C-alpha positions in Angstrom: 0.1 0.1 0.0 1.5 3.3 -1.1 0.0 6.6 -0.3 1.6 8.2 -3.3 -0.1 5.6 -5.6 -3.4 5.9 -3.7 -3.1 9.7 -3.9 -2.6 9.6 -7.7 -5.6 7.4 -8.0 -7.8 9.7 -5.9 -6.7 12.8 -8.1 -7.5 10.9 -11.2 -10.8 9.9 -9.8 -11.5 13.6 -8.9 -10.6 14.6 -12.4 -12.7 12.0 -14.0 -15.8 13.3 -11.8 -15.0 16.9 -12.7 -15.3 16.0 -16.4 -18.9 14.5 -15.7 -19.9 17.3 -13.4 -18.7 20.1 -15.8 -20.6 18.6 -18.6 -23.9 18.5 -16.5 -23.6 21.7 -14.4 -26.3 24.4 -15.3 -28.2 21.8 -17.4 -31.6 21.9 -15.5 -31.1 18.2 -14.5 -34.1 16.4 -13.1 -33.9 16.3 -9.2 -34.9 13.2 -7.2 -35.6 13.6 -3.4 -34.0 10.7 -1.3 -35.5 9.4 1.9 -33.6 12.0 4.0 -35.1 14.7 1.7 -31.8 15.5 0.2 -31.7 16.0 -3.6 -29.8 13.7 -6.1 -29.3 14.2 -9.8 -27.9 12.4 -12.7 -24.5 14.2 -12.1 -24.3 12.9 -8.5 -24.7 9.2 -9.8 -22.6 9.4 -12.9 -19.8 11.2 -11.1 -19.8 8.6 -8.3 -19.8 5.9 -11.0 -16.8 7.5 -12.6 -14.9 7.7 -9.3 -15.7 4.1 -8.4 -14.5 2.9 -11.8 -11.1 4.5 -11.2 -10.5 3.6 -7.7 -11.8 0.0 -7.8 -9.9 -0.9 -10.8 -6.6 0.1 -9.1 -7.4 -1.0 -5.7 -10.0 -3.9 -6.2 -9.6 -5.1 -2.6 -10.4 -1.9 -0.9 -13.9 -1.0 0.6 -16.1 1.6 -0.9 -18.5 3.9 0.9 -20.2 6.2 -1.5 -23.1 8.7 -1.1 -25.0 7.5 -4.0 -23.8 3.8 -4.5 -23.7 2.7 -0.8 -21.2 0.5 1.1 -19.3 -2.6 -0.2 -16.6 -4.6 1.5 -16.7 -2.3 4.6 -14.5 -5.0 6.6 -11.5 -4.2 4.4 -8.4 -2.7 6.1 -8.5 0.3 3.5 -12.0 1.9 2.7 -12.6 4.8 0.2 -15.1 7.5 1.4 -16.7 9.3 -1.4 -19.2 12.0 -1.8 -19.3 12.8 -5.6 -21.1 16.2 -5.3 -21.1 17.5 -1.8 -23.4 20.4 -1.8 -26.1 19.1 -4.3 -28.4 21.8 -3.1 -25.9 24.4 -4.3 -25.3 22.5 -7.6 -28.9 22.5 -8.5 -29.3 26.2 -7.8 -26.3 27.0 -10.1 -24.1 28.0 -7.2 -20.5 26.8 -7.5 -20.2 26.0 -3.7 -20.1 22.4 -4.4 -17.2 19.8 -4.4 -16.0 16.2 -4.8 -14.9 14.7 -1.6 -12.6 11.5 -1.8 -11.0 10.2 1.4 -9.2 6.9 2.5 -9.8 5.2 5.8 -7.2 2.9 6.8 -7.3 0.8 9.9 -9.9 3.2 11.3 -7.7 6.4 10.6 -8.1 8.9 7.9 -4.9 9.0 5.9 -5.7 10.8 2.6 -8.2 13.5 1.3 -8.9 15.1 -1.9 -11.3 17.9 -2.2 -12.0 19.0 -5.8 -14.3 22.0 -6.4 -14.5 22.2 -10.4 -16.8 24.9 -10.8 -15.0 27.1 -8.1 -11.5 26.4 -9.5 -9.9 24.9 -6.5 -8.2 21.4 -5.9 -6.9 20.5 -2.5 -5.2 17.3 -1.1 -3.2 15.9 1.6 -1.9 12.6 2.9 -0.9 11.8 6.3 2.6 13.1 7.3 3.1 14.8 3.9 1.4 18.2 4.4 -1.6 19.8 2.7 -1.7 21.5 -0.7 -4.1 23.8 -2.4 -3.8 24.0 -6.4 -0.2 22.8 -6.0 1.0 25.1 -3.2 1.7 24.0 0.3 -0.9 25.6 2.8 -0.9 26.3 6.4 -3.6 27.3 8.9 -3.3 30.6 10.5 -1.2 31.8 13.5 -4.1 33.7 15.1 -4.1 33.2 18.9 -6.8 35.3 20.4 -10.6 34.9 20.0 -10.9 38.6 19.7 -8.8 38.4 16.4 -10.5 35.1 15.1 -12.8 34.9 11.9 -15.4 32.2 12.5 -17.3 30.4 9.7 -20.3 28.3 10.5 -22.4 25.8 8.4 -25.3 23.6 9.2 -26.3 24.5 12.9 -29.9 23.2 13.3 -29.0 20.6 16.0 -27.0 23.4 17.9 -29.9 25.8 17.5 -32.4 23.3 19.1 -30.3 23.1 22.3 -31.0 26.3 24.0 -28.1 26.3 26.6 -25.7 25.4 23.8 -27.0 27.8 21.4 -26.6 30.5 24.0 -23.0 29.6 24.7 -22.4 29.6 21.0 -23.9 33.1 20.9 -21.4 34.2 23.6 -18.6 33.0 21.4 -20.0 35.0 18.5 -19.9 38.1 20.5 -16.3 37.5 21.4 -14.7 36.9 17.9 -13.6 39.4 15.4 -16.0 38.4 12.6 -18.6 35.6 12.0 -19.4 34.4 8.5 -21.3 31.2 7.1 -19.2 30.2 4.0 -20.4 26.5 4.3 -19.5 23.4 2.5 -15.8 22.8 1.3 -15.3 26.5 1.1 -14.7 27.4 4.7 -12.6 24.4 5.1 -10.3 25.4 2.3 -10.2 28.8 3.7 -9.2 27.4 7.2 -6.5 25.2 5.8 -4.9 28.1 3.9 -5.0 30.5 7.0 -7.7 32.8 5.5 -10.1 32.3 8.4 -9.6 30.7 11.9 -12.5 28.6 13.2 -15.1 26.3 11.6 -18.2 25.2 13.4 -21.0 22.8 12.3 -23.6 20.7 14.0 -25.1 18.7 11.2 -22.6 17.0 8.8 -22.0 13.4 7.5 -18.7 11.7 7.5 -18.6 11.7 3.7 -18.8 15.5 3.7 -15.7 16.1 6.0 -13.6 13.1 5.8 -11.2 14.2 3.2 -11.3 17.8 4.6 -10.4 16.5 8.0 -6.9 15.2 6.6 -6.4 18.4 4.7 -7.0 20.8 7.8 -4.9 18.4 10.0 -2.0 18.3 7.6 -2.2 22.0 7.2 -1.6 22.1 11.0 -5.0 22.4 12.3 -7.1 20.5 14.8 -10.3 18.8 13.7 -12.7 17.1 16.2 -16.5 17.0 16.7 -18.1 19.7 18.9 -17.5 17.4 21.9 -13.8 17.2 21.2 -14.1 13.6 20.1 -12.2 12.0 17.2 -13.7 12.0 13.7 -15.2 8.6 12.6 -17.9 7.1 10.5 -20.6 8.4 13.0 -19.3 11.9 13.3 -22.1 14.6 13.0 -20.4 17.8 14.0 -17.3 19.7 13.7 -15.0 22.0 15.5 -11.9 22.9 13.4 -9.3 25.4 14.1 -5.7 26.0 14.7 -4.6 24.5 18.0 -4.7 27.7 20.3 -8.1 28.8 19.0 -9.6 25.2 19.2 -8.7 25.1 22.8 -10.3 28.6 23.4 -13.6 27.7 21.5 -14.1 24.3 22.8 -15.7 25.2 26.1 -18.2 27.4 24.2 -19.6 24.5 22.3 -19.4 21.4 24.5 -22.6 20.3 26.3 
């Protein structure tokens, strides 16, 4: 098993998906609603098929967990985690804030991540121990150390908003930081990893949304946990990501 070979395959798979996605973007595709009320289009399915074809031809013994085609060989030591279009709601509204997310889970640890945003024009990747890159340039999280200087971006917050005490503490945090924004999806994680903002908070995510981004942010020098400070795993549904000093300062405002 070579991370270099696996990264090459993941990048090729992301490019294959981008070809499919770019051909179908802004084409008024038919939208199907899944059981969880999230949308799915022809582009979602076809791009995941393109990704799966590349990855499974090169690593046929690996497991595969895809947003659209489901799980197979989940008992394998190495498992690909794939969301072909993370941000389908943006995709169908002709908003470029969607991306392809490809991660590799080995022995329960995330070791590789590729985040491709073809309409937005960014490609980020990282492998464990080798640093993080955006469009070929090495990136690092910010050196901001004080909450009063921090820029915070939040994403999906419905669960946090439904917990009055935690929501009040989050509001306290908002009053203390320099700026609060809501870039969402891959966008705020790319900005975090390259040092353009300082903290990302979400309470309603799926592991396929964040697995690749977890590796990228960590390899850029950041800390990436759930809101309780726990490790990221298949069951993760929330995020607190930041540089180390700010993660430690923000965590008390967000834990139960």
